C-alpha beads as a LAMMPS data file, in Angstrom:
LAMMPS data file: protein, C-alpha beads

177 atoms
176 bonds

1 atom types
1 bond types

-500.0 500.0 xlo xhi
-500.0 500.0 ylo yhi
-500.0 500.0 zlo zhi

Masses

1 110.0

Atoms # bond

1 1 1 306.581 -72.484 157.150
2 1 1 304.203 -75.173 158.364
3 1 1 301.169 -76.006 156.281
4 1 1 298.836 -74.757 159.024
5 1 1 300.646 -71.388 159.025
6 1 1 300.522 -71.287 155.247
7 1 1 296.781 -71.942 155.244
8 1 1 296.258 -69.268 157.890
9 1 1 298.224 -66.733 155.821
10 1 1 296.333 -67.716 152.673
11 1 1 293.025 -67.195 154.475
12 1 1 294.112 -63.811 155.824
13 1 1 295.364 -62.697 152.403
14 1 1 292.211 -63.838 150.574
15 1 1 290.009 -62.177 153.168
16 1 1 291.858 -58.847 153.267
17 1 1 292.976 -58.599 149.608
18 1 1 290.004 -56.552 148.285
19 1 1 290.222 -54.091 151.175
20 1 1 294.005 -53.743 150.884
21 1 1 293.754 -53.245 147.113
22 1 1 291.114 -50.514 147.519
23 1 1 293.255 -48.816 150.152
24 1 1 296.275 -48.967 147.842
25 1 1 294.175 -47.507 145.015
26 1 1 293.121 -44.593 147.204
27 1 1 296.783 -43.946 148.044
28 1 1 298.189 -44.120 144.503
29 1 1 295.204 -43.502 142.178
30 1 1 295.969 -46.297 139.691
31 1 1 294.442 -49.785 139.848
32 1 1 297.400 -51.515 138.193
33 1 1 299.850 -49.792 140.477
34 1 1 297.621 -50.607 143.442
35 1 1 297.715 -54.310 142.562
36 1 1 301.515 -54.212 142.428
37 1 1 301.716 -52.447 145.780
38 1 1 299.272 -54.892 147.363
39 1 1 301.209 -57.913 146.112
40 1 1 304.486 -56.448 147.370
41 1 1 302.939 -55.692 150.755
42 1 1 301.533 -59.219 151.025
43 1 1 304.955 -60.611 150.151
44 1 1 306.503 -58.551 152.949
45 1 1 303.775 -59.698 155.311
46 1 1 304.391 -63.313 154.322
47 1 1 308.068 -62.911 155.198
48 1 1 307.192 -62.050 158.830
49 1 1 304.163 -64.320 159.146
50 1 1 306.003 -66.624 161.551
51 1 1 306.211 -63.741 164.046
52 1 1 302.545 -62.756 163.713
53 1 1 301.804 -63.770 167.318
54 1 1 304.036 -60.916 168.542
55 1 1 302.033 -58.367 166.494
56 1 1 299.214 -56.878 168.557
57 1 1 296.939 -55.859 165.666
58 1 1 297.616 -57.787 162.456
59 1 1 295.165 -55.694 160.434
60 1 1 296.866 -52.433 161.430
61 1 1 300.270 -53.961 160.745
62 1 1 299.137 -54.981 157.251
63 1 1 297.974 -51.404 156.581
64 1 1 301.284 -50.012 157.852
65 1 1 303.192 -52.354 155.538
66 1 1 300.911 -51.368 152.642
67 1 1 301.378 -47.644 153.345
68 1 1 305.149 -47.914 153.590
69 1 1 305.257 -49.994 150.409
70 1 1 303.249 -47.343 148.565
71 1 1 305.564 -44.600 149.793
72 1 1 308.598 -46.690 148.866
73 1 1 307.226 -47.205 145.347
74 1 1 306.761 -43.487 144.815
75 1 1 310.258 -42.711 146.076
76 1 1 311.895 -45.268 143.813
77 1 1 310.074 -44.574 140.599
78 1 1 313.320 -44.793 138.631
79 1 1 313.551 -48.513 139.382
80 1 1 310.242 -49.366 137.816
81 1 1 309.059 -49.574 134.270
82 1 1 308.146 -46.249 132.735
83 1 1 305.795 -46.788 129.788
84 1 1 305.895 -44.264 126.951
85 1 1 303.670 -43.660 123.967
86 1 1 306.537 -43.745 121.458
87 1 1 309.126 -46.487 121.548
88 1 1 312.639 -45.136 122.098
89 1 1 314.435 -47.660 119.891
90 1 1 314.401 -47.789 116.125
91 1 1 312.731 -50.620 114.266
92 1 1 314.936 -53.087 112.428
93 1 1 314.719 -53.808 108.738
94 1 1 311.507 -55.354 107.502
95 1 1 311.189 -59.025 106.792
96 1 1 310.155 -58.737 103.165
97 1 1 310.379 -62.294 101.770
98 1 1 311.208 -61.060 98.277
99 1 1 314.177 -59.128 99.624
100 1 1 315.477 -62.260 101.350
101 1 1 315.182 -64.190 98.102
102 1 1 317.041 -61.435 96.239
103 1 1 319.853 -61.449 98.811
104 1 1 320.181 -65.265 98.670
105 1 1 320.279 -65.171 94.865
106 1 1 322.912 -62.433 94.900
107 1 1 324.978 -64.363 97.474
108 1 1 324.846 -67.452 95.259
109 1 1 326.309 -65.390 92.396
110 1 1 329.455 -64.582 94.421
111 1 1 332.594 -66.709 94.196
112 1 1 332.907 -69.143 97.146
113 1 1 335.617 -67.203 99.054
114 1 1 333.772 -63.881 98.732
115 1 1 330.518 -65.544 99.781
116 1 1 332.291 -67.054 102.803
117 1 1 333.721 -63.662 103.779
118 1 1 330.319 -61.951 103.520
119 1 1 328.573 -64.675 105.505
120 1 1 331.225 -64.754 108.231
121 1 1 331.450 -60.973 108.506
122 1 1 327.765 -60.056 108.295
123 1 1 325.889 -63.222 109.264
124 1 1 328.176 -64.650 111.947
125 1 1 329.206 -61.105 112.975
126 1 1 332.912 -61.947 113.083
127 1 1 335.517 -59.225 112.950
128 1 1 338.208 -59.118 110.259
129 1 1 340.811 -60.996 112.322
130 1 1 338.402 -63.790 113.298
131 1 1 337.235 -64.129 109.683
132 1 1 340.843 -64.324 108.470
133 1 1 341.583 -67.005 111.056
134 1 1 338.476 -69.006 110.113
135 1 1 339.365 -68.889 106.405
136 1 1 343.101 -69.359 106.901
137 1 1 344.108 -66.157 105.100
138 1 1 345.411 -62.685 105.927
139 1 1 343.331 -59.758 107.113
140 1 1 344.180 -57.914 103.891
141 1 1 342.623 -60.759 101.884
142 1 1 339.456 -60.544 103.999
143 1 1 339.249 -56.780 103.426
144 1 1 339.701 -57.061 99.675
145 1 1 337.219 -59.955 99.385
146 1 1 334.711 -57.962 101.449
147 1 1 335.076 -54.860 99.288
148 1 1 334.742 -56.816 96.039
149 1 1 331.808 -58.861 97.332
150 1 1 329.887 -55.817 98.540
151 1 1 330.511 -54.009 95.250
152 1 1 329.193 -56.996 93.316
153 1 1 326.205 -57.425 95.650
154 1 1 325.301 -53.746 95.304
155 1 1 325.454 -54.093 91.539
156 1 1 323.307 -57.237 91.598
157 1 1 320.731 -55.836 94.020
158 1 1 320.393 -52.441 92.357
159 1 1 318.278 -49.992 94.378
160 1 1 317.554 -52.585 97.051
161 1 1 320.678 -52.234 99.173
162 1 1 320.268 -54.144 102.442
163 1 1 323.881 -53.431 103.387
164 1 1 323.110 -49.776 104.076
165 1 1 321.060 -51.042 107.020
166 1 1 323.950 -53.038 108.486
167 1 1 324.949 -50.015 110.516
168 1 1 321.439 -49.766 112.034
169 1 1 320.996 -53.317 113.293
170 1 1 323.513 -55.850 114.584
171 1 1 322.757 -58.603 112.081
172 1 1 319.975 -57.651 109.665
173 1 1 321.280 -60.085 107.090
174 1 1 319.966 -62.884 109.317
175 1 1 316.506 -61.405 109.214
176 1 1 316.563 -61.059 105.448
177 1 1 317.567 -64.652 104.884

Bonds

1 1 1 2
2 1 2 3
3 1 3 4
4 1 4 5
5 1 5 6
6 1 6 7
7 1 7 8
8 1 8 9
9 1 9 10
10 1 10 11
11 1 11 12
12 1 12 13
13 1 13 14
14 1 14 15
15 1 15 16
16 1 16 17
17 1 17 18
18 1 18 19
19 1 19 20
20 1 20 21
21 1 21 22
22 1 22 23
23 1 23 24
24 1 24 25
25 1 25 26
26 1 26 27
27 1 27 28
28 1 28 29
29 1 29 30
30 1 30 31
31 1 31 32
32 1 32 33
33 1 33 34
34 1 34 35
35 1 35 36
36 1 36 37
37 1 37 38
38 1 38 39
39 1 39 40
40 1 40 41
41 1 41 42
42 1 42 43
43 1 43 44
44 1 44 45
45 1 45 46
46 1 46 47
47 1 47 48
48 1 48 49
49 1 49 50
50 1 50 51
51 1 51 52
52 1 52 53
53 1 53 54
54 1 54 55
55 1 55 56
56 1 56 57
57 1 57 58
58 1 58 59
59 1 59 60
60 1 60 61
61 1 61 62
62 1 62 63
63 1 63 64
64 1 64 65
65 1 65 66
66 1 66 67
67 1 67 68
68 1 68 69
69 1 69 70
70 1 70 71
71 1 71 72
72 1 72 73
73 1 73 74
74 1 74 75
75 1 75 76
76 1 76 77
77 1 77 78
78 1 78 79
79 1 79 80
80 1 80 81
81 1 81 82
82 1 82 83
83 1 83 84
84 1 84 85
85 1 85 86
86 1 86 87
87 1 87 88
88 1 88 89
89 1 89 90
90 1 90 91
91 1 91 92
92 1 92 93
93 1 93 94
94 1 94 95
95 1 95 96
96 1 96 97
97 1 97 98
98 1 98 99
99 1 99 100
100 1 100 101
101 1 101 102
102 1 102 103
103 1 103 104
104 1 104 105
105 1 105 106
106 1 106 107
107 1 107 108
108 1 108 109
109 1 109 110
110 1 110 111
111 1 111 112
112 1 112 113
113 1 113 114
114 1 114 115
115 1 115 116
116 1 116 117
117 1 117 118
118 1 118 119
119 1 119 120
120 1 120 121
121 1 121 122
122 1 122 123
123 1 123 124
124 1 124 125
125 1 125 126
126 1 126 127
127 1 127 128
128 1 128 129
129 1 129 130
130 1 130 131
131 1 131 132
132 1 132 133
133 1 133 134
134 1 134 135
135 1 135 136
136 1 136 137
137 1 137 138
138 1 138 139
139 1 139 140
140 1 140 141
141 1 141 142
142 1 142 143
143 1 143 144
144 1 144 145
145 1 145 146
146 1 146 147
147 1 147 148
148 1 148 149
149 1 149 150
150 1 150 151
151 1 151 152
152 1 152 153
153 1 153 154
154 1 154 155
155 1 155 156
156 1 156 157
157 1 157 158
158 1 158 159
159 1 159 160
160 1 160 161
161 1 161 162
162 1 162 163
163 1 163 164
164 1 164 165
165 1 165 166
166 1 166 167
167 1 167 168
168 1 168 169
169 1 169 170
170 1 170 171
171 1 171 172
172 1 172 173
173 1 173 174
174 1 174 175
175 1 175 176
176 1 176 177
């Protein structure tokens, strides 16, 4: 688009924007939705701006585009955001700094191989086979090291058991450390 055409469109849009927004509000009844509809309609109008000389009444055409955009938005409600009062997902574990310190201290108390298994399995989110390959051992060794490490960590952490939350979030151990 030439700069003269761009300036002409900008002038038209700035001049007609308040009127188009009010019209959109009267059609949909929501100011935020009306702003979205108006912007979409102006985008559609911009796409055909090069052919504006073939349009007999540009104002009426802009209103037709705005009306059709409003109707299109109401028909395709499923494609848009649908805000709700309550969030549908569950919150992750809290980021209590004392819990992170407890987990790091308990990890330091593990033997090196068990610590490596726990970190690779629950921090790096590797499966048993990938952990075994990374450590150069069998999958049975990874399973036994994991079981022993988790038993020892549960004993060291007492009532504070962050590993019960591992099923709720993909990698909560990262957030605790």
